PDB file of N, CA, C, O and CB in Angstrom:
ATOM      1  N   MET A   1     -12.523 157.722 -53.247  1.00  0.00           N
ATOM      2  CA  MET A   1     -11.331 156.910 -53.490  1.00  0.00           C
ATOM      3  C   MET A   1     -11.456 156.147 -54.794  1.00  0.00           C
ATOM      4  O   MET A   1     -10.496 156.049 -55.558  1.00  0.00           O
ATOM      5  CB  MET A   1     -11.095 155.939 -52.334  1.00  0.00           C
ATOM      6  N   ASN A   2     -12.634 155.607 -55.049  1.00  0.00           N
ATOM      7  CA  ASN A   2     -12.868 154.828 -56.259  1.00  0.00           C
ATOM      8  C   ASN A   2     -12.675 155.688 -57.503  1.00  0.00           C
ATOM      9  O   ASN A   2     -12.147 155.226 -58.515  1.00  0.00           O
ATOM     10  CB  ASN A   2     -14.277 154.226 -56.244  1.00  0.00           C
ATOM     11  N   ASN A   3     -13.111 156.949 -57.415  1.00  0.00           N
ATOM     12  CA  ASN A   3     -12.982 157.867 -58.541  1.00  0.00           C
ATOM     13  C   ASN A   3     -11.511 158.100 -58.886  1.00  0.00           C
ATOM     14  O   ASN A   3     -11.142 158.155 -60.059  1.00  0.00           O
ATOM     15  CB  ASN A   3     -13.673 159.201 -58.226  1.00  0.00           C
ATOM     16  N   THR A   4     -10.686 158.236 -57.865  1.00  0.00           N
ATOM     17  CA  THR A   4      -9.256 158.437 -58.076  1.00  0.00           C
ATOM     18  C   THR A   4      -8.630 157.212 -58.728  1.00  0.00           C
ATOM     19  O   THR A   4      -7.814 157.341 -59.640  1.00  0.00           O
ATOM     20  CB  THR A   4      -8.556 158.746 -56.749  1.00  0.00           C
ATOM     21  N   ASN A   5      -9.007 156.033 -58.269  1.00  0.00           N
ATOM     22  CA  ASN A   5      -8.494 154.798 -58.869  1.00  0.00           C
ATOM     23  C   ASN A   5      -8.901 154.687 -60.339  1.00  0.00           C
ATOM     24  O   ASN A   5      -8.118 154.243 -61.179  1.00  0.00           O
ATOM     25  CB  ASN A   5      -9.002 153.574 -58.088  1.00  0.00           C
ATOM     26  N   ASP A   6     -10.133 155.096 -60.636  1.00  0.00           N
ATOM     27  CA  ASP A   6     -10.597 155.088 -62.030  1.00  0.00           C
ATOM     28  C   ASP A   6      -9.778 156.060 -62.880  1.00  0.00           C
ATOM     29  O   ASP A   6      -9.432 155.766 -64.024  1.00  0.00           O
ATOM     30  CB  ASP A   6     -12.097 155.453 -62.103  1.00  0.00           C
ATOM     31  N   GLN A   7      -9.476 157.216 -62.301  1.00  0.00           N
ATOM     32  CA  GLN A   7      -8.675 158.207 -63.028  1.00  0.00           C
ATOM     33  C   GLN A   7      -7.262 157.672 -63.293  1.00  0.00           C
ATOM     34  O   GLN A   7      -6.706 157.846 -64.378  1.00  0.00           O
ATOM     35  CB  GLN A   7      -8.603 159.535 -62.231  1.00  0.00           C
ATOM     36  N   ILE A   8      -6.702 157.018 -62.277  1.00  0.00           N
ATOM     37  CA  ILE A   8      -5.369 156.426 -62.441  1.00  0.00           C
ATOM     38  C   ILE A   8      -5.402 155.371 -63.539  1.00  0.00           C
ATOM     39  O   ILE A   8      -4.525 155.335 -64.402  1.00  0.00           O
ATOM     40  CB  ILE A   8      -4.873 155.803 -61.110  1.00  0.00           C
ATOM     41  N   LYS A   9      -6.414 154.516 -63.500  1.00  0.00           N
ATOM     42  CA  LYS A   9      -6.565 153.456 -64.501  1.00  0.00           C
ATOM     43  C   LYS A   9      -6.711 154.058 -65.898  1.00  0.00           C
ATOM     44  O   LYS A   9      -6.072 153.597 -66.844  1.00  0.00           O
ATOM     45  CB  LYS A   9      -7.785 152.566 -64.170  1.00  0.00           C
ATOM     46  N   ASN A  10      -7.550 155.084 -66.029  1.00  0.00           N
ATOM     47  CA  ASN A  10      -7.753 155.740 -67.320  1.00  0.00           C
ATOM     48  C   ASN A  10      -6.467 156.390 -67.837  1.00  0.00           C
ATOM     49  O   ASN A  10      -6.146 156.308 -69.022  1.00  0.00           O
ATOM     50  CB  ASN A  10      -8.856 156.791 -67.206  1.00  0.00           C
ATOM     51  N   CYS A  11      -5.745 157.032 -66.932  1.00  0.00           N
ATOM     52  CA  CYS A  11      -4.481 157.667 -67.319  1.00  0.00           C
ATOM     53  C   CYS A  11      -3.470 156.629 -67.802  1.00  0.00           C
ATOM     54  O   CYS A  11      -2.771 156.846 -68.791  1.00  0.00           O
ATOM     55  CB  CYS A  11      -3.895 158.461 -66.139  1.00  0.00           C
ATOM     56  N   LYS A  12      -3.400 155.504 -67.098  1.00  0.00           N
ATOM     57  CA  LYS A  12      -2.472 154.442 -67.491  1.00  0.00           C
ATOM     58  C   LYS A  12      -2.858 153.846 -68.842  1.00  0.00           C
ATOM     59  O   LYS A  12      -1.990 153.540 -69.660  1.00  0.00           O
ATOM     60  CB  LYS A  12      -2.437 153.342 -66.422  1.00  0.00           C
ATOM     61  N   GLN A  13      -4.160 153.681 -69.073  1.00  0.00           N
ATOM     62  CA  GLN A  13      -4.620 153.156 -70.367  1.00  0.00           C
ATOM     63  C   GLN A  13      -4.284 154.134 -71.492  1.00  0.00           C
ATOM     64  O   GLN A  13      -3.832 153.735 -72.565  1.00  0.00           O
ATOM     65  CB  GLN A  13      -6.144 152.883 -70.333  1.00  0.00           C
ATOM     66  N   GLU A  14      -4.511 155.408 -71.230  1.00  0.00           N
ATOM     67  CA  GLU A  14      -4.210 156.436 -72.237  1.00  0.00           C
ATOM     68  C   GLU A  14      -2.705 156.470 -72.522  1.00  0.00           C
ATOM     69  O   GLU A  14      -2.283 156.599 -73.672  1.00  0.00           O
ATOM     70  CB  GLU A  14      -4.702 157.833 -71.760  1.00  0.00           C
ATOM     71  N   LYS A  15      -1.905 156.354 -71.458  1.00  0.00           N
ATOM     72  CA  LYS A  15      -0.455 156.351 -71.628  1.00  0.00           C
ATOM     73  C   LYS A  15      -0.021 155.152 -72.462  1.00  0.00           C
ATOM     74  O   LYS A  15       0.842 155.279 -73.330  1.00  0.00           O
ATOM     75  CB  LYS A  15       0.252 156.336 -70.259  1.00  0.00           C
ATOM     76  N   LYS A  16      -0.613 153.991 -72.205  1.00  0.00           N
ATOM     77  CA  LYS A  16      -0.272 152.787 -72.963  1.00  0.00           C
ATOM     78  C   LYS A  16      -0.616 152.963 -74.443  1.00  0.00           C
ATOM     79  O   LYS A  16       0.162 152.567 -75.312  1.00  0.00           O
ATOM     80  CB  LYS A  16      -1.008 151.562 -72.387  1.00  0.00           C
ATOM     81  N   LYS A  17      -1.777 153.553 -74.732  1.00  0.00           N
ATOM     82  CA  LYS A  17      -2.168 153.808 -76.121  1.00  0.00           C
ATOM     83  C   LYS A  17      -1.170 154.747 -76.799  1.00  0.00           C
ATOM     84  O   LYS A  17      -0.777 154.539 -77.946  1.00  0.00           O
ATOM     85  CB  LYS A  17      -3.589 154.408 -76.182  1.00  0.00           C
ATOM     86  N   LEU A  18      -0.771 155.782 -76.064  1.00  0.00           N
ATOM     87  CA  LEU A  18       0.190 156.740 -76.620  1.00  0.00           C
ATOM     88  C   LEU A  18       1.554 156.091 -76.856  1.00  0.00           C
ATOM     89  O   LEU A  18       2.216 156.382 -77.852  1.00  0.00           O
ATOM     90  CB  LEU A  18       0.340 157.945 -75.684  1.00  0.00           C
ATOM     91  N   GLU A  19       1.971 155.217 -75.947  1.00  0.00           N
ATOM     92  CA  GLU A  19       3.235 154.500 -76.135  1.00  0.00           C
ATOM     93  C   GLU A  19       3.190 153.630 -77.387  1.00  0.00           C
ATOM     94  O   GLU A  19       4.169 153.556 -78.131  1.00  0.00           O
ATOM     95  CB  GLU A  19       3.548 153.636 -74.906  1.00  0.00           C
ATOM     96  N   GLU A  20       2.048 152.969 -77.622  1.00  0.00           N
ATOM     97  CA  GLU A  20       1.888 152.142 -78.817  1.00  0.00           C
ATOM     98  C   GLU A  20       1.944 153.003 -80.077  1.00  0.00           C
ATOM     99  O   GLU A  20       2.586 152.635 -81.061  1.00  0.00           O
ATOM    100  CB  GLU A  20       0.561 151.364 -78.762  1.00  0.00           C
ATOM    101  N   GLN A  21       1.266 154.151 -80.039  1.00  0.00           N
ATOM    102  CA  GLN A  21       1.294 155.064 -81.183  1.00  0.00           C
ATOM    103  C   GLN A  21       2.710 155.575 -81.432  1.00  0.00           C
ATOM    104  O   GLN A  21       3.150 155.704 -82.574  1.00  0.00           O
ATOM    105  CB  GLN A  21       0.335 156.246 -80.954  1.00  0.00           C
ATOM    106  N   LEU A  22       3.411 155.862 -80.341  1.00  0.00           N
ATOM    107  CA  LEU A  22       4.786 156.341 -80.452  1.00  0.00           C
ATOM    108  C   LEU A  22       5.672 155.305 -81.131  1.00  0.00           C
ATOM    109  O   LEU A  22       6.453 155.643 -82.020  1.00  0.00           O
ATOM    110  CB  LEU A  22       5.345 156.688 -79.071  1.00  0.00           C
ATOM    111  N   LEU A  23       5.558 154.054 -80.720  1.00  0.00           N
ATOM    112  CA  LEU A  23       6.350 152.990 -81.335  1.00  0.00           C
ATOM    113  C   LEU A  23       6.047 152.847 -82.821  1.00  0.00           C
ATOM    114  O   LEU A  23       6.955 152.687 -83.637  1.00  0.00           O
ATOM    115  CB  LEU A  23       6.095 151.668 -80.626  1.00  0.00           C
ATOM    116  N   ILE A  24       4.774 152.904 -83.163  1.00  0.00           N
ATOM    117  CA  ILE A  24       4.378 152.790 -84.571  1.00  0.00           C
ATOM    118  C   ILE A  24       4.960 153.950 -85.378  1.00  0.00           C
ATOM    119  O   ILE A  24       5.540 153.742 -86.444  1.00  0.00           O
ATOM    120  CB  ILE A  24       2.834 152.761 -84.705  1.00  0.00           C
ATOM    121  N   LEU A  25       4.803 155.159 -84.869  1.00  0.00           N
ATOM    122  CA  LEU A  25       5.295 156.331 -85.600  1.00  0.00           C
ATOM    123  C   LEU A  25       6.817 156.353 -85.694  1.00  0.00           C
ATOM    124  O   LEU A  25       7.369 156.796 -86.702  1.00  0.00           O
ATOM    125  CB  LEU A  25       4.807 157.606 -84.931  1.00  0.00           C
ATOM    126  N   GLU A  26       7.492 155.882 -84.659  1.00  0.00           N
ATOM    127  CA  GLU A  26       8.953 155.783 -84.737  1.00  0.00           C
ATOM    128  C   GLU A  26       9.360 154.802 -85.829  1.00  0.00           C
ATOM    129  O   GLU A  26      10.326 155.039 -86.555  1.00  0.00           O
ATOM    130  CB  GLU A  26       9.544 155.345 -83.380  1.00  0.00           C
ATOM    131  N   GLY A  27       8.621 153.696 -85.945  1.00  0.00           N
ATOM    132  CA  GLY A  27       8.895 152.720 -87.002  1.00  0.00           C
ATOM    133  C   GLY A  27       8.653 153.298 -88.386  1.00  0.00           C
ATOM    134  O   GLY A  27       9.449 153.092 -89.303  1.00  0.00           O
ATOM    135  N   VAL A  28       7.556 154.018 -88.532  1.00  0.00           N
ATOM    136  CA  VAL A  28       7.244 154.655 -89.816  1.00  0.00           C
ATOM    137  C   VAL A  28       8.309 155.693 -90.157  1.00  0.00           C
ATOM    138  O   VAL A  28       8.747 155.792 -91.304  1.00  0.00           O
ATOM    139  CB  VAL A  28       5.841 155.315 -89.777  1.00  0.00           C
ATOM    140  N   ASN A  29       8.714 156.451 -89.173  1.00  0.00           N
ATOM    141  CA  ASN A  29       9.751 157.462 -89.381  1.00  0.00           C
ATOM    142  C   ASN A  29      11.055 156.815 -89.844  1.00  0.00           C
ATOM    143  O   ASN A  29      11.730 157.344 -90.727  1.00  0.00           O
ATOM    144  CB  ASN A  29       9.987 158.265 -88.090  1.00  0.00           C
ATOM    145  N   GLU A  30      11.405 155.697 -89.265  1.00  0.00           N
ATOM    146  CA  GLU A  30      12.617 154.970 -89.664  1.00  0.00           C
ATOM    147  C   GLU A  30      12.493 154.463 -91.100  1.00  0.00           C
ATOM    148  O   GLU A  30      13.459 154.512 -91.862  1.00  0.00           O
ATOM    149  CB  GLU A  30      12.882 153.787 -88.704  1.00  0.00           C
ATOM    150  N   LEU A  31      11.316 153.981 -91.469  1.00  0.00           N
ATOM    151  CA  LEU A  31      11.101 153.537 -92.854  1.00  0.00           C
ATOM    152  C   LEU A  31      11.277 154.696 -93.830  1.00  0.00           C
ATOM    153  O   LEU A  31      11.893 154.535 -94.883  1.00  0.00           O
ATOM    154  CB  LEU A  31       9.694 152.922 -93.013  1.00  0.00           C
ATOM    155  N   PHE A  32      10.740 155.858 -93.484  1.00  0.00           N
ATOM    156  CA  PHE A  32      10.910 157.026 -94.346  1.00  0.00           C
ATOM    157  C   PHE A  32      12.379 157.426 -94.440  1.00  0.00           C
ATOM    158  O   PHE A  32      12.849 157.803 -95.513  1.00  0.00           O
ATOM    159  CB  PHE A  32      10.076 158.202 -93.824  1.00  0.00           C
ATOM    160  N   ARG A  33      13.100 157.348 -93.335  1.00  0.00           N
ATOM    161  CA  ARG A  33      14.527 157.690 -93.347  1.00  0.00           C
ATOM    162  C   ARG A  33      15.278 156.757 -94.288  1.00  0.00           C
ATOM    163  O   ARG A  33      16.099 157.204 -95.089  1.00  0.00           O
ATOM    164  CB  ARG A  33      15.126 157.612 -91.919  1.00  0.00           C
ATOM    165  N   LYS A  34      14.996 155.456 -94.190  1.00  0.00           N
ATOM    166  CA  LYS A  34      15.658 154.484 -95.067  1.00  0.00           C
ATOM    167  C   LYS A  34      15.276 154.703 -96.525  1.00  0.00           C
ATOM    168  O   LYS A  34      16.120 154.606 -97.416  1.00  0.00           O
ATOM    169  CB  LYS A  34      15.303 153.056 -94.644  1.00  0.00           C
ATOM    170  N   ALA A  35      14.003 154.997 -96.763  1.00  0.00           N
ATOM    171  CA  ALA A  35      13.550 155.255 -98.136  1.00  0.00           C
ATOM    172  C   ALA A  35      14.243 156.488 -98.703  1.00  0.00           C
ATOM    173  O   ALA A  35      14.631 156.507 -99.871  1.00  0.00           O
ATOM    174  CB  ALA A  35      12.016 155.438 -98.178  1.00  0.00           C
ATOM    175  N   ARG A  36      14.397 157.514 -97.876  1.00  0.00           N
ATOM    176  CA  ARG A  36      15.080 158.731 -98.316  1.00  0.00           C
ATOM    177  C   ARG A  36      16.536 158.435 -98.661  1.00  0.00           C
ATOM    178  O   ARG A  36      17.051 158.933 -99.663  1.00  0.00           O
ATOM    179  CB  ARG A  36      15.002 159.820 -97.228  1.00  0.00           C
ATOM    180  N   MET A  37      17.197 157.632 -97.844  1.00  0.00           N
ATOM    181  CA  MET A  37      18.592 157.267 -98.112  1.00  0.00           C
ATOM    182  C   MET A  37      18.693 156.461 -99.404  1.00  0.00           C
ATOM    183  O   MET A  37      19.611 156.671-100.197  1.00  0.00           O
ATOM    184  CB  MET A  37      19.181 156.463 -96.932  1.00  0.00           C
ATOM    185  N   ASN A  38      17.753 155.538 -99.618  1.00  0.00           N
ATOM    186  CA  ASN A  38      17.745 154.756-100.858  1.00  0.00           C
ATOM    187  C   ASN A  38      17.526 155.657-102.061  1.00  0.00           C
ATOM    188  O   ASN A  38      18.169 155.482-103.095  1.00  0.00           O
ATOM    189  CB  ASN A  38      16.659 153.672-100.809  1.00  0.00           C
ATOM    190  N   TYR A  39      16.624 156.618-101.932  1.00  0.00           N
ATOM    191  CA  TYR A  39      16.352 157.556-103.017  1.00  0.00           C
ATOM    192  C   TYR A  39      17.609 158.351-103.353  1.00  0.00           C
ATOM    193  O   TYR A  39      17.951 158.517-104.524  1.00  0.00           O
ATOM    194  CB  TYR A  39      15.199 158.508-102.637  1.00  0.00           C
ATOM    195  N   ILE A  40      18.288 158.836-102.333  1.00  0.00           N
ATOM    196  CA  ILE A  40      19.511 159.611-102.556  1.00  0.00           C
ATOM    197  C   ILE A  40      20.565 158.749-103.239  1.00  0.00           C
ATOM    198  O   ILE A  40      21.249 159.212-104.153  1.00  0.00           O
ATOM    199  CB  ILE A  40      20.056 160.168-101.221  1.00  0.00           C
ATOM    200  N   SER A  41      20.701 157.503-102.806  1.00  0.00           N
ATOM    201  CA  SER A  41      21.670 156.596-103.432  1.00  0.00           C
ATOM    202  C   SER A  41      21.334 156.361-104.900  1.00  0.00           C
ATOM    203  O   SER A  41      22.219 156.379-105.755  1.00  0.00           O
ATOM    204  CB  SER A  41      21.710 155.256-102.684  1.00  0.00           C
ATOM    205  N   LEU A  42      20.060 156.144-105.188  1.00  0.00           N
ATOM    206  CA  LEU A  42      19.643 155.940-106.578  1.00  0.00           C
ATOM    207  C   LEU A  42      19.866 157.193-107.408  1.00  0.00           C
ATOM    208  O   LEU A  42      20.316 157.115-108.551  1.00  0.00           O
ATOM    209  CB  LEU A  42      18.173 155.529-106.641  1.00  0.00           C
ATOM    210  N   GLU A  43      19.556 158.330-106.841  1.00  0.00           N
ATOM    211  CA  GLU A  43      19.745 159.591-107.556  1.00  0.00           C
ATOM    212  C   GLU A  43      21.222 159.796-107.889  1.00  0.00           C
ATOM    213  O   GLU A  43      21.556 160.234-108.990  1.00  0.00           O
ATOM    214  CB  GLU A  43      19.211 160.774-106.719  1.00  0.00           C
ATOM    215  N   MET A  44      22.098 159.485-106.950  1.00  0.00           N
ATOM    216  CA  MET A  44      23.534 159.623-107.189  1.00  0.00           C
ATOM    217  C   MET A  44      24.010 158.632-108.247  1.00  0.00           C
ATOM    218  O   MET A  44      24.843 158.977-109.086  1.00  0.00           O
ATOM    219  CB  MET A  44      24.314 159.417-105.885  1.00  0.00           C
ATOM    220  N   ALA A  45      23.493 157.415-108.216  1.00  0.00           N
ATOM    221  CA  ALA A  45      23.880 156.411-109.205  1.00  0.00           C
ATOM    222  C   ALA A  45      23.468 156.847-110.606  1.00  0.00           C
ATOM    223  O   ALA A  45      24.238 156.697-111.555  1.00  0.00           O
ATOM    224  CB  ALA A  45      23.250 155.052-108.866  1.00  0.00           C
ATOM    225  N   VAL A  46      22.272 157.379-110.738  1.00  0.00           N
ATOM    226  CA  VAL A  46      21.803 157.857-112.045  1.00  0.00           C
ATOM    227  C   VAL A  46      22.652 159.038-112.510  1.00  0.00           C
ATOM    228  O   VAL A  46      23.031 159.106-113.679  1.00  0.00           O
ATOM    229  CB  VAL A  46      20.308 158.264-111.979  1.00  0.00           C
ATOM    230  N   ALA A  47      22.948 159.954-111.615  1.00  0.00           N
ATOM    231  CA  ALA A  47      23.778 161.109-111.972  1.00  0.00           C
ATOM    232  C   ALA A  47      25.156 160.651-112.442  1.00  0.00           C
ATOM    233  O   ALA A  47      25.697 161.198-113.403  1.00  0.00           O
ATOM    234  CB  ALA A  47      23.914 162.072-110.772  1.00  0.00           C
ATOM    235  N   ASN A  48      25.722 159.660-111.777  1.00  0.00           N
ATOM    236  CA  ASN A  48      27.027 159.127-112.189  1.00  0.00           C
ATOM    237  C   ASN A  48      26.948 158.483-113.562  1.00  0.00           C
ATOM    238  O   ASN A  48      27.850 158.657-114.382  1.00  0.00           O
ATOM    239  CB  ASN A  48      27.541 158.110-111.167  1.00  0.00           C
ATOM    240  N   GLN A  49      25.882 157.742-113.820  1.00  0.00           N
ATOM    241  CA  GLN A  49      25.713 157.121-115.133  1.00  0.00           C
ATOM    242  C   GLN A  49      25.574 158.178-116.216  1.00  0.00           C
ATOM    243  O   GLN A  49      26.136 158.034-117.302  1.00  0.00           O
ATOM    244  CB  GLN A  49      24.491 156.196-115.139  1.00  0.00           C
ATOM    245  N   LEU A  50      24.837 159.229-115.932  1.00  0.00           N
ATOM    246  CA  LEU A  50      24.701 160.320-116.896  1.00  0.00           C
ATOM    247  C   LEU A  50      26.059 160.930-117.223  1.00  0.00           C
ATOM    248  O   LEU A  50      26.370 161.177-118.388  1.00  0.00           O
ATOM    249  CB  LEU A  50      23.755 161.398-116.355  1.00  0.00           C
ATOM    250  N   GLU A  51      26.857 161.170-116.206  1.00  0.00           N
ATOM    251  CA  GLU A  51      28.188 161.739-116.427  1.00  0.00           C
ATOM    252  C   GLU A  51      29.072 160.782-117.224  1.00  0.00           C
ATOM    253  O   GLU A  51      29.813 161.214-118.107  1.00  0.00           O
ATOM    254  CB  GLU A  51      28.854 162.075-115.085  1.00  0.00           C
ATOM    255  N   ASP A  52      28.999 159.491-116.919  1.00  0.00           N
ATOM    256  CA  ASP A  52      29.772 158.498-117.673  1.00  0.00           C
ATOM    257  C   ASP A  52      29.371 158.491-119.142  1.00  0.00           C
ATOM    258  O   ASP A  52      30.228 158.448-120.025  1.00  0.00           O
ATOM    259  CB  ASP A  52      29.581 157.099-117.071  1.00  0.00           C
ATOM    260  N   ILE A  53      28.079 158.534-119.401  1.00  0.00           N
ATOM    261  CA  ILE A  53      27.587 158.523-120.784  1.00  0.00           C
ATOM    262  C   ILE A  53      28.038 159.783-121.515  1.00  0.00           C
ATOM    263  O   ILE A  53      28.472 159.712-122.665  1.00  0.00           O
ATOM    264  CB  ILE A  53      26.043 158.408-120.817  1.00  0.00           C
ATOM    265  N   LYS A  54      27.939 160.926-120.860  1.00  0.00           N
ATOM    266  CA  LYS A  54      28.377 162.179-121.483  1.00  0.00           C
ATOM    267  C   LYS A  54      29.868 162.137-121.798  1.00  0.00           C
ATOM    268  O   LYS A  54      30.293 162.589-122.861  1.00  0.00           O
ATOM    269  CB  LYS A  54      28.065 163.376-120.568  1.00  0.00           C
ATOM    270  N   ALA A  55      30.663 161.594-120.878  1.00  0.00           N
ATOM    271  CA  ALA A  55      32.110 161.496-121.098  1.00  0.00           C
ATOM    272  C   ALA A  55      32.416 160.560-122.264  1.00  0.00           C
ATOM    273  O   ALA A  55      33.281 160.863-123.086  1.00  0.00           O
ATOM    274  CB  ALA A  55      32.819 161.004-119.821  1.00  0.00           C
ATOM    275  N   LYS A  56      31.726 159.437-122.345  1.00  0.00           N
ATOM    276  CA  LYS A  56      31.934 158.496-123.450  1.00  0.00           C
ATOM    277  C   LYS A  56      31.524 159.119-124.780  1.00  0.00           C
ATOM    278  O   LYS A  56      32.209 158.941-125.787  1.00  0.00           O
ATOM    279  CB  LYS A  56      31.144 157.199-123.209  1.00  0.00           C
ATOM    280  N   MET A  57      30.414 159.846-124.787  1.00  0.00           N
ATOM    281  CA  MET A  57      29.973 160.515-126.013  1.00  0.00           C
ATOM    282  C   MET A  57      30.996 161.551-126.459  1.00  0.00           C
ATOM    283  O   MET A  57      31.288 161.654-127.651  1.00  0.00           O
ATOM    284  CB  MET A  57      28.602 161.181-125.801  1.00  0.00           C
ATOM    285  N   PHE A  58      31.542 162.317-125.526  1.00  0.00           N
ATOM    286  CA  PHE A  58      32.564 163.311-125.847  1.00  0.00           C
ATOM    287  C   PHE A  58      33.792 162.632-126.436  1.00  0.00           C
ATOM    288  O   PHE A  58      34.351 163.087-127.434  1.00  0.00           O
ATOM    289  CB  PHE A  58      32.947 164.121-124.597  1.00  0.00           C
ATOM    290  N   SER A  59      34.203 161.537-125.802  1.00  0.00           N
ATOM    291  CA  SER A  59      35.361 160.782-126.285  1.00  0.00           C
ATOM    292  C   SER A  59      35.117 160.245-127.694  1.00  0.00           C
ATOM    293  O   SER A  59      36.002 160.306-128.547  1.00  0.00           O
ATOM    294  CB  SER A  59      35.681 159.624-125.328  1.00  0.00           C
ATOM    295  N   LEU A  60      33.926 159.725-127.931  1.00  0.00           N
ATOM    296  CA  LEU A  60      33.598 159.213-129.265  1.00  0.00           C
ATOM    297  C   LEU A  60      33.550 160.338-130.294  1.00  0.00           C
ATOM    298  O   LEU A  60      33.984 160.150-131.430  1.00  0.00           O
ATOM    299  CB  LEU A  60      32.256 158.474-129.236  1.00  0.00           C
ATOM    300  N   ASP A  61      33.037 161.482-129.921  1.00  0.00           N
ATOM    301  CA  ASP A  61      33.035 162.635-130.834  1.00  0.00           C
ATOM    302  C   ASP A  61      34.457 163.007-131.237  1.00  0.00           C
ATOM    303  O   ASP A  61      34.721 163.288-132.406  1.00  0.00           O
ATOM    304  CB  ASP A  61      32.337 163.846-130.179  1.00  0.00           C
ATOM    305  N   LYS A  62      35.370 163.011-130.271  1.00  0.00           N
ATOM    306  CA  LYS A  62      36.773 163.336-130.567  1.00  0.00           C
ATOM    307  C   LYS A  62      37.395 162.276-131.474  1.00  0.00           C
ATOM    308  O   LYS A  62      38.133 162.598-132.405  1.00  0.00           O
ATOM    309  CB  LYS A  62      37.589 163.459-129.260  1.00  0.00           C
ATOM    310  N   GLU A  63      37.090 161.010-131.194  1.00  0.00           N
ATOM    311  CA  GLU A  63      37.623 159.924-132.017  1.00  0.00           C
ATOM    312  C   GLU A  63      37.089 160.027-133.447  1.00  0.00           C
ATOM    313  O   GLU A  63      37.838 159.836-134.405  1.00  0.00           O
ATOM    314  CB  GLU A  63      37.259 158.551-131.405  1.00  0.00           C
ATOM    315  N   ILE A  64      35.812 160.324-133.591  1.00  0.00           N
ATOM    316  CA  ILE A  64      35.215 160.502-134.924  1.00  0.00           C
ATOM    317  C   ILE A  64      35.894 161.659-135.650  1.00  0.00           C
ATOM    318  O   ILE A  64      36.212 161.563-136.835  1.00  0.00           O
ATOM    319  CB  ILE A  64      33.686 160.757-134.816  1.00  0.00           C
ATOM    320  N   GLU A  65      36.107 162.739-134.930  1.00  0.00           N
ATOM    321  CA  GLU A  65      36.755 163.918-135.517  1.00  0.00           C
ATOM    322  C   GLU A  65      38.150 163.570-136.030  1.00  0.00           C
ATOM    323  O   GLU A  65      38.523 163.962-137.136  1.00  0.00           O
ATOM    324  CB  GLU A  65      36.841 165.059-134.484  1.00  0.00           C
ATOM    325  N   ILE A  66      38.911 162.842-135.237  1.00  0.00           N
ATOM    326  CA  ILE A  66      40.268 162.436-135.635  1.00  0.00           C
ATOM    327  C   ILE A  66      40.213 161.512-136.840  1.00  0.00           C
ATOM    328  O   ILE A  66      40.968 161.693-137.796  1.00  0.00           O
ATOM    329  CB  ILE A  66      40.997 161.739-134.467  1.00  0.00           C
ATOM    330  N   LEU A  67      39.333 160.528-136.804  1.00  0.00           N
ATOM    331  CA  LEU A  67      39.229 159.573-137.909  1.00  0.00           C
ATOM    332  C   LEU A  67      38.770 160.262-139.191  1.00  0.00           C
ATOM    333  O   LEU A  67      39.265 159.942-140.272  1.00  0.00           O
ATOM    334  CB  LEU A  67      38.260 158.440-137.546  1.00  0.00           C
ATOM    335  N   GLU A  68      37.847 161.187-139.090  1.00  0.00           N
ATOM    336  CA  GLU A  68      37.395 161.913-140.281  1.00  0.00           C
ATOM    337  C   GLU A  68      38.512 162.772-140.856  1.00  0.00           C
ATOM    338  O   GLU A  68      38.648 162.888-142.074  1.00  0.00           O
ATOM    339  CB  GLU A  68      36.183 162.788-139.947  1.00  0.00           C
ATOM    340  N   THR A  69      39.315 163.375-139.978  1.00  0.00           N
ATOM    341  CA  THR A  69      40.453 164.175-140.436  1.00  0.00           C
ATOM    342  C   THR A  69      41.459 163.291-141.160  1.00  0.00           C
ATOM    343  O   THR A  69      41.991 163.672-142.202  1.00  0.00           O
ATOM    344  CB  THR A  69      41.129 164.896-139.250  1.00  0.00           C
ATOM    345  N   MET A  70      41.719 162.111-140.606  1.00  0.00           N
ATOM    346  CA  MET A  70      42.648 161.169-141.250  1.00  0.00           C
ATOM    347  C   MET A  70      42.092 160.724-142.598  1.00  0.00           C
ATOM    348  O   MET A  70      42.842 160.600-143.566  1.00  0.00           O
ATOM    349  CB  MET A  70      42.903 159.936-140.341  1.00  0.00           C
ATOM    350  N   GLU A  71      40.805 160.488-142.669  1.00  0.00           N
ATOM    351  CA  GLU A  71      40.165 160.039-143.914  1.00  0.00           C
ATOM    352  C   GLU A  71      40.221 161.143-144.971  1.00  0.00           C
ATOM    353  O   GLU A  71      40.433 160.869-146.153  1.00  0.00           O
ATOM    354  CB  GLU A  71      38.694 159.621-143.652  1.00  0.00           C
ATOM    355  N   ASP A  72      40.031 162.379-144.544  1.00  0.00           N
ATOM    356  CA  ASP A  72      40.078 163.511-145.476  1.00  0.00           C
ATOM    357  C   ASP A  72      41.472 163.697-146.063  1.00  0.00           C
ATOM    358  O   ASP A  72      41.605 164.159-147.196  1.00  0.00           O
ATOM    359  CB  ASP A  72      39.637 164.795-144.773  1.00  0.00           C
ATOM    360  N   LYS A  73      42.513 163.344-145.310  1.00  0.00           N
ATOM    361  CA  LYS A  73      43.892 163.517-145.772  1.00  0.00           C
ATOM    362  C   LYS A  73      44.299 162.461-146.782  1.00  0.00           C
ATOM    363  O   LYS A  73      45.324 162.622-147.445  1.00  0.00           O
ATOM    364  CB  LYS A  73      44.841 163.484-144.600  1.00  0.00           C
ATOM    365  N   LYS A  74      43.542 161.398-146.921  1.00  0.00           N
ATOM    366  CA  LYS A  74      43.884 160.328-147.873  1.00  0.00           C
ATOM    367  C   LYS A  74      43.680 160.753-149.293  1.00  0.00           C
ATOM    368  O   LYS A  74      43.922 159.970-150.212  1.00  0.00           O
ATOM    369  CB  LYS A  74      43.066 159.095-147.603  1.00  0.00           C
TER     370      LYS A  74
END
């Protein structure tokens, strides 16, 4: 009988350790999920800035072209 009680006690202790590990890993997993979302947000923000800069450069190139044409006609 004592052996069975020891086995029950050991199983419960092992289960408790596993539950603690599970909670820790779930927390770590959530941190990685949030970090991934932040990374994606930053990546999108940088991509948008790149597109804005390219559009502004294109616009400035066109403006320069127009101004140079006007200057050449003088």
